[in-house]
C-alpha positions in Angstrom: 27.1 108.3 -153.0 28.6 109.8 -150.0 31.3 112.8 -150.8 33.3 114.8 -148.4 32.7 118.7 -149.0 35.9 120.7 -148.0 34.8 124.3 -149.7 31.8 126.3 -149.6 32.5 127.2 -152.8 32.0 124.1 -154.6 29.4 123.8 -157.2 27.8 120.7 -156.6 26.2 122.1 -153.7 24.8 125.2 -156.0 21.0 124.4 -155.1 21.5 124.4 -151.1 22.8 128.0 -151.2 18.7 128.8 -151.9 17.3 126.6 -149.3 15.7 129.6 -147.8 14.3 131.1 -150.9 10.7 128.9 -151.3 10.2 130.9 -154.8 13.4 129.4 -155.7 12.5 126.2 -154.6 9.1 126.0 -156.4 10.4 127.3 -159.7 12.6 124.5 -159.4 10.0 122.0 -158.6 12.0 121.2 -155.2 11.2 121.2 -151.5 13.8 121.0 -148.4 13.4 118.3 -145.5 15.0 119.7 -142.7 16.1 118.1 -139.3 17.7 114.2 -138.7 14.1 112.9 -137.9 12.6 114.3 -140.2 14.9 113.4 -143.1 15.4 110.0 -141.6 11.3 109.7 -142.0 11.6 110.9 -145.6 14.2 107.9 -146.5 11.9 105.0 -144.8 8.6 106.4 -147.0 10.2 105.9 -150.4 8.0 107.8 -151.7 9.6 111.0 -152.4 13.0 111.3 -155.0 15.5 112.8 -153.0 17.7 115.0 -155.1 20.4 114.6 -152.9 21.2 115.3 -149.1 23.3 117.5 -147.5 24.8 116.8 -143.4 27.5 117.5 -141.3 29.2 114.9 -139.3 27.3 114.3 -136.3 24.0 113.9 -138.7 26.3 111.8 -141.0 27.1 109.2 -138.1 23.7 109.3 -136.7 22.3 108.4 -140.0 24.9 106.3 -141.8 22.6 103.3 -141.9 20.3 105.0 -143.9 22.4 107.8 -146.0 25.3 104.6 -147.3 21.7 102.4 -148.7 21.1 105.5 -151.0 21.3 105.6 -154.3 21.1 109.4 -154.2 24.3 112.0 -153.7 25.0 112.5 -149.9 27.4 115.7 -149.2 28.7 116.2 -145.6 31.0 118.7 -144.7 31.9 120.8 -141.1 29.3 123.2 -140.0 31.0 126.2 -140.8 30.8 125.1 -144.3 27.7 124.1 -143.9 26.3 127.6 -142.3 27.8 129.6 -145.3 26.7 127.3 -147.9 22.7 127.6 -146.5 23.1 130.8 -144.8 21.7 129.6 -141.8 21.8 127.5 -138.6 19.3 124.7 -140.0 17.8 122.3 -137.6 20.2 119.3 -136.1 22.9 119.8 -139.6 20.7 117.8 -142.0 19.1 118.8 -145.3 17.4 116.8 -148.0 16.7 118.5 -151.4 13.7 116.5 -153.0 11.8 116.6 -156.1 8.4 118.5 -155.4 5.2 115.8 -156.1 2.5 116.4 -159.1 -0.1 117.9 -157.0 -2.7 115.2 -155.8 -6.3 115.2 -157.1 -9.1 115.5 -155.4 -10.5 112.2 -156.0 -7.9 110.7 -154.1 -9.6 111.7 -150.4 -13.1 111.4 -151.8 -13.3 107.8 -150.0 -11.9 109.0 -146.7 -14.0 109.2 -143.7 -12.1 112.0 -141.8 -10.7 115.3 -143.7 -9.4 118.0 -142.0 -9.6 121.1 -144.3 -7.5 124.4 -143.5 -9.2 127.7 -144.6 -6.4 130.9 -144.8 -4.1 129.1 -142.5 -0.7 130.4 -143.5 1.6 130.4 -140.5 3.9 127.3 -141.2 3.9 126.9 -137.9 0.4 126.5 -137.5 0.1 124.4 -141.2 2.7 121.8 -139.6 1.0 121.7 -136.4 -2.6 120.7 -138.2 -0.9 118.0 -140.2 1.1 116.8 -136.8 -2.5 116.6 -135.0 -4.5 115.3 -138.0 -2.1 112.5 -138.2 -2.0 111.7 -134.4 -6.5 111.5 -134.7 -6.2 109.2 -137.2 -7.3 111.9 -140.2 -6.9 110.4 -143.6 -6.0 113.3 -145.6 -6.1 117.3 -145.6 -7.5 120.0 -147.9 -6.2 123.9 -148.1 -7.8 126.6 -149.4 -5.7 128.7 -151.7 -4.4 131.1 -149.2 -3.1 128.4 -146.5 0.6 127.8 -146.5 2.5 124.9 -148.0 2.6 122.1 -146.4 6.1 121.2 -148.5 7.9 124.6 -146.9 10.7 123.0 -144.6 9.6 124.6 -141.5 5.9 123.3 -141.7 7.3 119.7 -142.8 10.0 120.4 -139.7 6.9 121.2 -137.3 4.6 118.6 -138.6 7.6 116.0 -137.5 7.4 114.7 -140.9 3.5 114.1 -140.9 2.9 116.5 -144.2 5.2 113.8 -146.1 3.0 111.5 -144.6 -0.6 112.8 -144.9 -2.4 113.2 -148.6 -3.2 117.1 -149.2 -5.3 118.5 -151.6 -5.5 122.1 -152.4 -9.0 123.7 -153.6 -9.0 126.5 -155.7 -12.6 126.9 -155.9 -12.9 126.2 -152.1 -16.5 126.7 -151.3 -17.2 124.2 -154.7 -14.6 122.1 -153.8 -16.2 121.2 -150.1 -19.7 120.9 -152.0 -18.2 118.5 -154.2 -17.3 116.4 -151.0 -20.8 116.8 -149.2 -21.9 115.4 -153.1 -20.4 112.2 -151.8 -21.5 112.1 -148.6 -19.3 113.9 -145.9 -20.8 115.9 -143.6 -18.8 119.7 -143.6 -18.3 120.7 -140.0 -17.0 124.5 -139.1 -15.0 125.0 -135.7 -16.0 128.5 -134.7 -15.7 130.4 -131.2 -19.3 131.8 -131.9 -21.6 131.3 -129.3 -24.6 129.9 -131.3 -23.0 127.3 -132.4 -23.0 123.6 -130.6 -20.9 123.0 -127.8 -18.5 119.7 -128.9 -20.0 117.6 -126.2 -23.7 117.8 -127.4 -22.7 117.6 -131.1 -19.8 114.7 -130.6 -23.0 112.3 -128.7 -25.3 112.8 -131.9 -23.2 111.5 -134.5 -23.8 108.1 -136.0 -19.8 106.9 -135.3 -19.1 105.8 -139.2 -20.2 109.2 -140.7 -18.0 110.7 -142.8 -16.7 114.4 -142.3 -14.8 117.3 -143.2 -13.2 119.5 -140.2 -12.9 123.0 -140.9 -10.6 125.3 -139.0 -10.1 128.6 -140.4 -6.9 131.3 -139.3 -6.3 132.3 -135.6 -8.1 135.6 -135.6 -10.5 136.3 -138.6 -11.4 132.4 -138.1 -13.3 131.2 -141.0 -15.3 133.5 -143.6 -18.7 134.1 -143.6 -19.4 132.4 -146.5 -17.7 129.2 -145.6 -19.7 129.7 -142.2 -23.4 129.8 -143.9 -22.3 126.4 -146.2 -21.4 124.4 -143.3 -23.7 121.8 -142.3 -22.9 122.1 -138.7 -20.9 125.1 -136.3 -19.4 123.7 -133.7 -17.6 125.4 -130.8 -15.4 124.2 -127.9 -16.8 126.0 -124.7 -13.8 127.5 -122.8 -13.6 130.2 -119.4 -14.9 133.3 -120.7 -11.5 134.9 -119.8 -10.3 133.5 -123.1 -11.8 134.5 -126.3 -10.6 131.6 -128.5 -8.1 128.8 -128.9 -4.5 128.3 -130.7 -6.1 126.9 -133.9 -3.8 123.7 -133.9 -5.4 122.9 -129.8 -9.0 123.6 -130.9 -8.4 121.3 -134.2 -6.7 118.7 -131.7 -9.6 118.6 -129.6 -12.1 118.3 -131.9 -10.7 116.0 -134.0 -10.4 113.8 -130.9 -13.8 114.2 -129.9 -15.1 113.5 -133.8 -12.4 110.9 -134.4 -15.1 107.6 -135.6 -15.5 104.8 -132.8 -14.2 101.3 -134.4 
C-alpha cells in the first residue's frame, strides 16, 4: 500500500529516525537500502523481506511501476519532511528498511570457482567497491574476516550498486582456519601484496590452469595483509607499478587481479 505522509511526526515512520544508526539497525535485524537504482534492484531480486519503503515524490514517480506491485508499505512525503525524519539528505530520495537475512554458511561457497577474500577492509566505500568489482569479473562470492566492514551497511550497498545484495558473502570469525578449510576443498589461496618478492601477476596468470579454483586475498590499504595470512598463502602475487607509486587503491588492485585471474571459459 502507498501512503502519503504530511507530518514528520507520523508514528509509522519511527524506524526511519534510526537509519543512520548501524547499531540500532543490527539490534533490530534490519539494514537500509538507499537510492533509486539500489532499491529498484532490491525489489527485482525478490530475495529479501522489505519492511517498508520511504520515498520523496520524484522517487515515487520514477519507481511507481515497482512500488505499486509491492505487498509492503510505501510512504511518500516531501523532501523537507524526508530530511527531518532521516536526519540527513540521503541519496536520490529513496530508502528501504529490509530484514537482515541469516548469516550465510561457508558451505554455500565451497563449490565456487573464484572467491574474493577481504582482510581488515573497514571503509564502506572500499567494501562496496570490492563487491561491485567482484560481481563485474564473475566472482562467485566474498569472504570477510572479523574486522572487515558490513556489506549490508547502506553506504557499502550503494557504492556496490546493489552487488552486495546479489553476491553471497560469508564472515569467517576464525580467519586462517576458515581459509584452510577452503584450501582443503581444492582452492588455491592467492595473496595480493605489493611486496617486491611476490610474483608479478602477469607471470602468475600465464602459469595458471584455467579451471583452477582460487581465493584471491586483499587487505586494507596501508597495512595490507597480516604476516600470518601471507605465510599461509599458496602464492603471493603483486601488480607491477611505476616506482613513484607505492601502492594502489584496494578496489583498483582487486579489479586488475580479478580480471587477470578470472576463469577463461
